[in-house]
MARRO-414202 format. One record per residue (C-alpha): x, y, z negated. Coordinates in pm, whole numbers, padded with zeros to 5 digits, always signed. Each point is the difference from the previous one (the first is absolute). Layout:
XYZ/...
end
This chain:
+00112+08456-04199/+00027+00326-00181/-00317-00071-00189/+00136-00331-00131/+00341+00148-00098/-00153+00249-00242/-00183-00256-00218/+00316-00213-00011/+00216+00292-00117/-00256+00092-00263/-00006-00359-00118/+00382-00004-00025/-00006+00312-00221/-00266-00147-00225/+00190-00327-00038/+00325+00185-00072/-00168+00217-00260/-00161-00301-00164/+00331-00185-00017/+00166+00311-00152/-00267+00036-00264/+00020-00367-00089/+00380+00015-00021/-00024+00306-00227/-00249-00178-00224/+00229-00300-00013/+00300+00212-00101/-00199+00197-00257/-00147-00315-00152/+00324-00193-00036/+00240+00290-00087/-00187+00246-00233/+00314+00135-00169/+00352+00081+00110/+00254-00230-00161/+00282+00234-00089/+00193-00292-00145/+00052-00130+00354/+00139+00334+00115/+00373+00049-00010/-00003+00324-00199/+00280+00100-00240/-00085-00087-00361/+00088+00354-00107/-00297+00124+00202/-00248-00220-00186/+00020+00110-00365/-00194-00211-00247/-00294-00103+00230/-00156-00332-00094/-00070-00120+00354/-00149-00332-00101/-00248+00177-00222/-00079+00249+00279/-00066-00276+00253/-00218-00189-00246/-00210+00309-00062/-00035+00059+00372/+00160+00344+00003/+00022+00149+00345/+00319+00102+00169/-00088+00365-00042/-00054-00048-00375/+00342-00158-00036/+00159+00278+00198/-00166+00255-00227/+00143-00175-00306/+00336-00021+00168/-00003+00371+00075/-00101+00094-00356/+00295-00193-00141/+00264+00150+00225/+00093+00267-00254/+00023-00252-00283/+00220-00223+00212/+00231+00291+00074/+00032+00079-00371/+00079-00362-00081/+00263-00016+00272/+00152+00327-00127/+00015-00135-00355/+00177-00313+00118/+00241+00213+00200/+00061+00230-00295/+00066-00284-00244/+00252-00154+00235/+00179+00318+00098/+00061+00191-00330/+00353-00038-00131/+00145+00305-00176/+00352-00073-00136/+00008+00323-00204/-00288-00127-00216/+00087-00155-00338/+00133-00353+00032/-00284-00243+00052/-00243+00266+00122/+00132+00037+00355/-00326-00126+00151/-00201+00285-00152/-00058+00339+00163/+00211+00258-00189/-00303+00210-00083/-00144-00267-00231/+00321-00059-00196/-00015+00085-00373/+00362-00053-00096/-00015+00131-00358/-00232-00032-00298/-00061+00174-00334/-00142-00037-00350/-00300+00226+00059/-00311-00145-00160/-00299-00022+00235/-00375-00013-00058/-00215-00296+00097/-00255+00233+00162/-00023+00320+00203/+00211+00124+00289/+00372-00096-00017/+00134+00347+00079/-00197+00139-00294/+00142-00246-00257/+00281+00221-00127/-00081+00334-00156/+00371+00031-00084/+00282-00183+00176/+00290-00044-00247/+00339+00113+00129/+00220-00178-00254/+00023-00341-00168/+00098-00087-00357/+00042-00354-00130/+00055-00127-00353/+00088-00356-00096/-00187-00047-00324/-00107-00212-00292/-00315+00082-00192/+00198+00066-00318/+00128+00320+00163/-00347+00128+00091/+00031+00325-00197/+00329+00084+00165/-00135-00074+00348/-00318+00194-00068/+00208+00306-00087/+00221-00050+00305/-00281-00045+00253/-00163+00321-00119/+00311+00186+00114/-00080-00095+00360/-00273+00189+00184/-00269-00132+00234/+00257+00044+00278/+00152-00326-00123/-00114-00355+00058/+00066-00197-00320/+00104-00366+00014/+00052-00213-00310/+00201-00319+00025/-00093-00225-00294/+00266-00239-00126/-00215-00131-00289/-00311-00092+00196/-00226+00244-00187/-00182+00220+00247/-00368+00047-00091/+00091+00137-00344/+00131+00313+00170/-00353+00101+00099/-00030+00179-00331/+00180+00282+00183/-00207+00183+00258/+00296+00047+00235/+00059-00378-00001/-00324-00052+00191/+00151+00192+00291/+00340-00168-00019/+00126-00304+00190/+00077-00298-00226/+00233-00282+00102/+00079-00284-00239/+00267-00270-00003/+00139-00146-00325/+00346+00103-00120/+00114+00182+00314/+00206+00317+00026/-00075+00319+00189/+00251-00088+00273/-00169-00335+00054/-00329+00188+00042/+00155+00272+00214/+00144-00246+00249/-00333-00177+00040/-00259+00277-00026/+00175+00324+00098/+00101-00082+00355/+00090+00323+00184/-00293-00048+00237/-00238-00022-00296/+00126+00313-00173/+00054+00193+00325/-00273+00261-00073/+00181+00120-00313/+00266+00271+00012/+00161-00117-00326/-00005-00330-00188/+00060-00005-00377/+00102-00345-00131/+00012+00037-00376/+00048-00202-00317/-00260-00003-00276/+00215+00141-00284/+00040+00360+00113/-00100+00302-00206/-00152+00265+00225/-00082+00288-00234/+00223+00234+00202/-00089-00131+00344/-00244+00120+00266/-00019-00206+00320/-00117+00279+00230/+00278+00233-00115/+00248-00282+00039/-00099-00053+00365/+00038+00371+00068/+00358-00006-00130/+00087-00314+00193/-00120+00162+00322/+00175+00327-00079/+00337-00168-00052/-00033-00255+00282/+00026-00309-00220/-00083-00331+00169/+00075-00206-00313/-00033+00149-00346/-00100-00044-00362/-00092+00229-00289/+00277+00094-00239/+00015-00215-00315/-00005+00146-00348/+00368-00012-00108/-00057-00164-00337/-00225-00285+00116/+00102-00307+00200/+00282+00167+00193/+00242-00217+00197/+00144+00225+00268/+00103+00364-00009/-00150+00053+00345/-00357-00057-00121/+00038+00210-00314/-00229+00302-00001/+00176+00334+00012/-00152+00292-00183/+00052+00239+00289/-00091+00004+00365/-00264-00200+00191/+00202-00282+00152/+00350-00143-00011/+00166-00234+00250/+00339-00077-00157/+00165-00038-00338/+00322-00097-00175/+00026-00345-00152/+00250-00165-00226/+00357-00022+00138/+00041-00266+00265/-00372-00054+00061/-00017+00188+00329/+00243-00071+00281/-00163+00275+00207/-00192+00301-00137/-00262-00054+00273/-00066-00363-00097/-00189-00169-00287/-00017+00040-00285/+00125+00360+00037/-00228+00086+00296/-00252-00162+00237/-00142-00187-00297/-00323-00047-00196/-00104-00281-00231/-00267-00259+00075/-00228+00080-00296/-00181+00295+00162/+00105+00044+00363/-00194+00205+00253/+00038-00066+00373/-00103+00188+00310/-00188-00203+00257/+00305-00034+00225/+00240-00084-00280/-00233-00268-00134/-00019-00169+00339/+00374-00059-00021/+00010-00088-00371/-00281-00255+00033/+00203-00194+00253/+00297-00003-00236/-00196-00154-00291/+00075-00372-00020/-00289-00244-00045/+00171-00203-00271/+00171+00284-00188/-00299+00128-00193/+00161+00231-00258/+00147+00244+00249/+00336+00033-00173/+00256+00137+00245/-00259+00177+00215/+00079+00334-00163/+00358-00013+00129/-00116-00094+00351/-00282+00249+00051/+00246+00241+00159/+00012-00224+00307/-00354+00105+00090/+00049+00378+00036/+00257+00227+00160/+00183+00183-00146/-00079-00180-00326/+00165+00251-00233/-00241+00264+00136/-00315-00212+00036/+00008-00171-00341/-00039+00197-00320/-00147+00042-00349/-00279+00249-00075/+00084+00178-00327/-00301+00232-00011/-00237-00300-00028/+00139-00250-00246/-00097-00320-00181/+00098-00201-00305/+00111-00362+00034/-00152-00178-00299/+00198-00323+00057/-00285-00237-00092/+00107-00353+00107/-00356-00117+00064/+00071-00182+00327/+00319-00142-00148/-00208-00169-00263/-00185-00184+00276/+00308-00218+00049/+00049-00350-00137/+00217-00099-00293/+00272-00244+00105/+00304-00146-00178/-00082+00194-00314/-00002+00335+00179/-00279+00256-00040/-00223+00049+00307/+00141+00344+00071/+00357-00135+00000/-00082-00241+00282/-00157+00283+00196/+00304+00219-00047/+00233-00277+00118/-00213-00045+00310/+00028+00375+00068/+00380-00010-00013/+00011-00308+00221/-00225+00164+00258/+00221+00308+00006/+00304-00210+00085/-00191-00195+00267/-00131+00318+00160/+00345+00159+00014/+00145-00311+00162/-00279-00018+00258/+00041+00364+00093/+00376-00027+00035/-00027-00319+00206/-00266+00149+00227/+00195+00318+00063/+00317-00192+00073/-00181-00229+00244/-00149+00299+00180/+00327+00186+00038/+00175-00314+00125/-00277-00062+00256/+00049+00357+00125/+00379-00050-00001/+00041+00277-00255/+00263-00034-00268/-00182-00058-00329/+00089+00266-00260/+00194-00133-00295/
end
């Protein structure tokens, strides 16, 4: 019996082994690849694998796992980017840029000219600290040429062209380094409101916004800035030669001292010695603003009131105390040549000369500006339940 049992057991082992081998061959023949598409794995764990293509090419399970492993880092980066884009919201960023990380924000700009080649941080051999603008017509080219030469390389020069002639200015070497902006028959305050936004001129310590008809024989811009800093002036202008184009006593050049901040006017003109036109006052022909003062003044300029009349009496609202922060620099003075070049750009109507229509518009704008300011101040005081001063 024992002799028969042994062959039977050996036969059972052989049959079992044969069946196992055949079953393995069957499985291997009919299922050569692992179908990951039939596995319930999270989609985030399968980044960008073309499973259909893999199955068609007969890639093994191990090959797919290798690919899967190699893409883990990339998947993590992608998920982090999605997370980052959804989660950034910084309310202290400039309006509209809340979704950006603060470190990438560039909130201001400038007029610095850049090269088309090279490394960006090597573009500027000199970074100008001040800005001067002139609103010009080509007929005044000699006057502007003389004026620009009074400003050193520390100044960015911007020309606003009201007559549309820009390329002609290239006869001057300095013009090739200047910024030229052209719009027909527009004033400097129209240009200033649109092109001198405080965030654009933020790099500049002082902004000169000048007319084209100024004689500068006795003026030096660098010396002027030194005096403005010395006397703490936020809004200023050079003194005006007494015998040329003088309207107000406050802006008249005095033959002594460096700066003056107050004056005496005709009887009845000044209700308060600390108020315009006896103090806290400069004219709009050649004003100079500090960066901070200009940020306030720019917001006060009205889009439709392009001549700026009335601004000179309101500038005091942008500095404190105004009778100390606004003044006239006597040691650096100019001559107002009173050339009505822009006035001649007007249009003749009802038999009036072009300049007469322009002058009427100036007076009308002054009245409108005064009314708007008074109405706005009254509305503010009433909203704060403060009795409006008479």
